[in-house]
N, C-alpha and C positions, 0 to 999 in steps of 0.2 A: 629863637625863631631862626636866627641865621644858622645854628648848628643842624636844625632840621632841613633847612633849605639846601645846605651843603650836602646832605645825605641824599636828598631827591636829585639833585643835579649830577652827582657822581654815578647815579645809576641811569645810564643813557637809555633812551627809550624811543628809538626811531620808529615811526609808524609802520614801515614796511617790514620791520623785523619783529614777528610776533613773539619769539622767544625772549627778546629784550623787553618787550611790553609786558610779558608775563613776569619778568624779574622786578619790573618797576611796579607792577601791581602789589607784589609782595612787600615791597618797601613802602610804598603809599599806604597799604592796608595796615602795616604794623604801626606806622605814624598815627593814623587815625585811631586805631585800637587803644594805643597807648594815652592819647589825649582825650578820648571820648569814653573809654572804658568798655568798648563793644567792639568785636571783630566785625568786618564786613561781610556781606554776601558776595561771593566772587562768581561772577557770570561770564562764561566764555562762549561767544557766538562767532562761528566762522573763524575760529582760532584766535580771536581778539579777546583780551581780558578786560572786563569791566568790573567795578566796585560800587555796591550799593549798602548805605546804612538806612535803616527805617526805624524811627523813634516814635512809637504810638501811632496815632493817626496823623498822617502829615497834613500840615497846612502851608508849609513852606518847603519848597525845593531849592536845593543848592547844587549848581551844576558846575563841574570842572572836568578837565581831561588831563591824563598824565603821559600822553604821547607827544612827541615833538618833531619838528622837520628836519632835525640834525641827524645825519648819517652816523653809523657807529664808528667810533674813533675820533669823533670831533673834539672830545675833550683834550687831545694831544696838542691841538692848535689853538684851542679855546679853554683853557684850564679854568677850574673854580678859583674865584679870587674875590677879595673885598678890599677895595682901595678907593680912597677919596670919596667914601660915603656911597659907592657904587658896588653891587653884587654882580658878578659876571659869570658866564658859563652857558653851555648849550641848553636852551630851553628855561633859563632862569626867570625871564619875563613871561614867556608864553609856554606853560603858564605854571610852572612849578612854585613860584613864590605865591601865587593866588591860592593854590592848595594849602601852603603852609598858613597863610593868613586865615583861610576858612577854618581849618581845624583849630587853631588858636582862638578864634573868636567864639566858636561853639563852646570851647572848653572854658571860656571866661563866664558862661552864663550858668546859672544854678543847675539847669538840666537842658539836654537837648530835645526833649519831648516836643512832639508836634513837627519834627523836621525829617525830611528824606534828603540824603546826599547821594548823588550819582556822579561818579567819576569814570568817564569812559576812555577808551584806549585807541579810538580812531577819528577823533575830531578834526585832526589835520588833513585827513583824507576824506572828509565829508560825512562822517558819523554813519556810514553805510550800515554797519551791523548794530549800531547803538540807537538808531533814530527812533524805532518803535519803544525801546526802554525809556527814552527821553520824553516822548509824547505821552506815553501811558502815565508816566510819573507826574507830569505837569497837570494832567487832568484832575480837577477837583481842588487843586490847590489855590490858595488866595494869593500867592506870589512866588515868583522864581527869581532868584538872584544868581547871576552868572558870573564866575570868577575869572573872566577874561581881563587882560591888562587894561588899564586906562587908555583913553583915546590919544593922549598926548602927555607930555612931560609935566604939564600942570595938573594932571589928575582928572581930566574931564570924564564923565560917565558916558556910556554909549547908549543913547536913548533911542536911536533908530538905526536900522541896518538895511542895506540893499538886499534883495534876494539874488540868488545865483542860479545859472543854468550852465551845463556843460555839454558841448556837441563836438562830434567828429564827422567831418565830411570826408566820405571815402569816393575817391574818383577812379572808375574803372575804365581803363582804355585797352590797347591791344599791342603786345610786343611785337617788334620787327627789327632786322638788322639796320642799325643807324647808317651804315655805310652803303650796303648793296640794295636795300629796298625800303628805305625810310617811309615811303609813300604807302606802303602796306600796313603800317602802323597807326594807332590811334594814341597820340602823346598825352598821357595823363598829367604830365608836368605842366604843359601849355594850358589844359584845361583848368588845372589847379589855380594857375595864375588868373585866369578869368574869374574863377570863384572868390579868390581873395579880393579882387577889385569889386565884385558884386556885394560881398559881405561887408567890406569897408563902406560901401554905399549905404547899406542897411544901417550900420553903426553911425554914420554921419547923419542920417535922416532921423534917427532916434535921439541923437544928441541936440538937435535943432529943436524938435518939438514932437509932441504927439498930437497929429493932426485933428482927431476927432474929439470934440469937446466932452463926449459922454465917456471917453477912455482916460482922460487926464483928470487926476485928483490931487488933493492936499499933499499926499505923500510924495508926488513928483516935485512939488515945489520944495519941500524939505530936504529930500534926498538926491534932488538933482536928476539930470537926464539918465536914460539907460545907456549903457555902452556895449557894443559888440566888438570884441577884440580878437582878430586871428593871431594865434600864438605859435604853436608848434606845426612845422610843415615838413614832410618827408615824401620823397618820390624816387622811383627808379631802382634798378637792381645792378646795372653795369653801365660804364662809361659808353660802350659802343652798342647799346640796346635802346630802342624807343621804349620809354617807361609805360608799363602797362598798369601801374597802380600808383597812387598818391593819397596821402592822408593828411588832413588838415584840422587841427583842433582849434576850438573856439571858446573863449571866456565871455560870458554874458553876466552883466549886472543890472539889476532893475529896480525901480523905485516901487512898483505896484504890481499886483498880479495881473491887472489888465495890460501892463507894458510887457509882462512875461509872456502872456498868452499871444499877444500881437507879434512879437518877435519869433515866437515858436512858428507861428503860420507862415512868416515871411522866410524863415530859414527852410522850412520843409517845402517851401514852394520854389526853391532854387532849380533852374534848369540848365542843362549842359549847353555850352556854345560850340563845342568841337563835334562835328559830325561822328557819330559812332561811339562818343563817350556816354557813360552811364554814372549817375550820382547816387550815392547812399547817404542819408543824413541820419546818424546815430546819436543817442543820448537825449537829453532834454531837460526839463526842469529839476533842479536839485533842491535847494533851500528857498522857501517862500520869503517874500520880504517881511520885515518887522517895522511896522509903522510907528510914528512917535506917540499915538494914542495907547499903545501897549505899555509904555513906561511913564506916562504923565503923572499919574497918582503916585507912584512909587518914587520917582524923582523929586516930587514936592516933599514927600516924607523924608527922603535922604537929605535934602537941603535943610529941613528943619532940624534934623538931628545933627548935622554937620556943624550948623550955627551954634547949637547948645554945647557942643563939644569944643567949640572955639577953632573950628578947622578953617574958618574963612568961607566964602561964598563958593557953592559947587557950580560947576558948568556942564551942560549936556552937550553932546555931539552926534550928528548923524554921520554914519561912516559907509564906506563903499564895500568893506569886508563883512563876510557872513560868519556866524557862529552858531551854537546849539541854541542861543536866545531866539534864533529865526524859528526854530521848531516849536519851542514853548509858547512863544507869542501866537503862533499860527493856530494852536489848539484853543486859544482864548484865555490862556493864564497870564496876568499882569506880569511883565518881565522887565528887569532893570539889568543892564550889562555894563562891564568895565569896572566891576567892583574890586578886582584883583590889584596886582602890583601896579605902582606908578613907576614908570620908566620909559625906555625907548629902544629902537633899534631890533624890534622882534623879526626873527628869521634872518638877521643879518650879523656880520661880525661884531658890530657895535652893541649887540643886545646886552642890556643891563636893568638892574632895578635899583631905584632910589631908596636906599636902607631906611632912611629917616621917616619915609611914609608908610612903612609896613605896619607898625603899631596903630597909627591913627586909622588906617584903612580897615584894620581888624575891628578896631572899637566901632567904627561906623557900621559894619556888617553886622556886629553882635547886636547893635540896637535895632537895626532894621529887622532882624530876625525876631527880636523880643516883642516888637510891637505889631508884628503882622501874623504870627503864628497862632 
C-alpha cells in the first residue's frame, strides 16, 4: 500500500493544471486496473479527466478524487517521506491514501461485483464538471462511501457536512482623477467597505440564530450556525485614480437548505450606500448540505463492523467543509464520508497520514461494501 501511495503522490495533480490531472488519471487508472483486473472508463469533461469503473449492476458507489490543492512543484519543498509512522507529501491525506485504501479494500473481496467507482479530477474546485456524473451514479444505489480523510487524528467519520455557497459582489463606481477632481468620481473602494460591513452583519445575524421557527431545523443544531465570510477583496487600478471597480468574494457555509435560501435572499438584496454606485451579486448555491440522517444507518453498520474487527468505538463528526458526499446525499442516496486515511494537516505543510491506520480502514471499507451491495 505504501508503494502504491508513493506512486500516486509523486505524480502531482494540481486541480488547475489539466495536463497534470490527465497524467494523474493515467497513474490512478493503472493502479486500479492492476488491483481490480479491469481498466476504467476515462471521461474527460471540460478538459478534466475523471475515471469510472462499473462492475455489474451497482448497488454501492465509491467516490474519490485524484486532484489536489498543491501547485506543481510542491514536491520540491514537501517531498514524499515515511518517518515516525507518518507518510507525507502533497495530497497524501487529501486524498491519495484514500484511493489506495479503496482499491486494496475491493481487491481483498472475492469480486467487485455490484460496485461503481468514481474518481473525479476537480473535487478541490467544486466538482463543477463531475457533479452530474456523481449524482447520476448515486441515484439508485443503496449506499455511497466517500474516501475523504477522517475528521480528525482519532479517525472520526464524517456524518454530516455543511452546504456551501460562493458569491462575488461586484461594485461599479466611476473613475476620476484623485487629485484634480475626485468629486466627479464614485469610489468603488468606499462602497466595497460599506458592503463588507453589511455582509458581516448578515454573518453575525446568521451565527446568532435563525429567527423564524419554521426555518430552523434539527440539522441547524447538529451542524451549528450558518457563516458568511468576506474573503478576497480587490479594488482600483492606479494610486491616483478614484476606483471605478471593486470585487469582494464571499464564502458561505450553511446547516440547511432553508438557511442557504435565506442567506441567498439577503445577499441579493444588498443595496449601495454611495450615491452613483451600482452592485452586482454573482454566484450562488454550490453544494447542498448533508444532514446527519443521510449517514445514520451506515454509521451504525460501520460501528458494528469496527467492533467486530477490534478497532474500538467509532465516532462521527459534523464538519463545516463540503465534499462530493453533499451531492450524493442530496439525491437521496445514504452516504457515509471520512472513510479514507487517518491523519491531519490537509492542505497544509503538516499534511500527513498515520500509516498504521491504512490497513484497518481498508478492512472496514471492505466489509461495508460486502454488507451493502
